[in-house]
N, C-alpha and C positions, 0 to 999 in steps of 0.2 A: 234827229235827222229824219226827214221824210224824203224818200227818193222814188221817182216814178220811172218805170221802164215801159215805154209805149211803142206802138207800131201796129201796122195792119196784121190781120190773121196770117200766120205763116212766116212772119218776120224773124222768128227765133227768140221771142221774149222768154219762153220757158227755159231755153238753153242758157240764156244770159242769167236768168234767175238761179238755175241749178249751179252754175259756176260760182255765183256769189254766195249761195247757201253753203256750198262745200268749203269755200274759203272762210266764211264765218264760223262754220262748224269746227274747223281746225284751230282757229285762233281766239275764239270768243272766251271771255272770262265768265260770262253768264250763259243762260240757256238760249238756244236758237230754235225757233218754231217756223215751220213751213206749212202754209195753209193753201190748199187747192180745192177745187170743186169736186173732183173725182179722183179716186185712187188710180194710180198708174204705176208702172215699173219704177220702184224707188231704190233699186239695187245701186244706182249711181249716186245716191244721196249718202253723205257722211253719217255714220251710225250715231254721232252725237246730236243729230238734229231730230227734233220731234216733228213728225208729219201728221197733220190733221186734215181730214177731208169733209167738207161741209155737207156733201150728200149723205153721209152717215148720221148727221145730226138734223137732217131735214131743213136745212137753211136755204131759203130761196128768195129772201128779201133783204134790202139794205138794213131795215130795222132789226131783223133777227140777227144779221151778221154783226151789227154794231154791238148788240148785247153779247154775242159770242166772244168777240174780241175783248170787250170790257171784262167779262167773266173770266176769260183766260188770264188776263193780266192781274185781276184781283186775286186769283187763286195761286199765282206764282210770281212773286216779286223779283225773282232772279232772272227773268227774261231780258235778254240784251237785244236780240233781233227778232222781228216778226216779218216774215216774207209772205206776201199775199199774191198768189199767182192766179191771174184770170179774174180780176175784180168784176168785170161785166158779167161773166158767166155765173159767178157766185151770187150776185144781187139781181139776177133776172134780166140781164142784157139792157138795163136801163140805168145810165149813169146819173140821171137827175135825182134819183132816190138816194144817192151816196153822199150827199152833202152833209147830212148829220153824222155819218161815219167819219168823214174827214174832219169835221169839227171836233169829234170825240178823240180821234187820233192826234190832232194838233194839241188838244188840251193835255192828253197823256204825255205827249212828247215834251211839252213845256214843263210839266210837273216832274218828269223823269228824263232829264236831258241825255242820259246815257242810253236810253231806249231808242232803237233804230227801226224804222218801218221802211220796207222796200216793197213797192206795189206794182204789179204789171197790169196794164190796161190796153185792150185791143182797140186802138183808135189812132188816127193820124194826129199830129201835134195840134193842127188847127181845129180839130173836132173835139179836143178835150174841154170839158167844162172849166170855167175860170177857177173854181175851187180846187181843181186838180192841177191845172196848167201852172199855177203859181209855184208848184213844187218842182217843175221841170227845170233842170239846170242847163 
C-alpha cells in the first residue's frame, strides 16, 4: 500500500500522520518507521516507533533520500510501515526529482506487499505530479 496525505502548508498533514503513526505503533506486527526532515517534539509519538530525521544524515536531494530508504529497508526486513512526513522539504522542495523515489517505493511495495508507505506532500491535489497523484484515493 502506498498512501498520500496531501494539502497546502498548515493543512494539518503532520497531525494526520502522527495519528496514523501512533495507531500503527500500537498494532503493527513489524517495525514502524517515521521519517521527517527535522527533529521536533516527539513526545506524542508511540515509543514503538523508530524516528529518523534526514537533516542528521545530510539528506537534501531525492537521489540521496531514495538511497536512504532503500538502505533502511535492506538493513531491516521486519519493517511494516514507513511514514515519510514532508516529502517536499526532504528532497529540496522539488517534486520533479522524486519520480525515481516513487519508482523505487513502488517496486519495494510490489516485492513486499505487506510493506506500507504513507507519505505527506505539501501540495494541492491538482498540483501533485502524475507519479504521486496516481496513489491518491
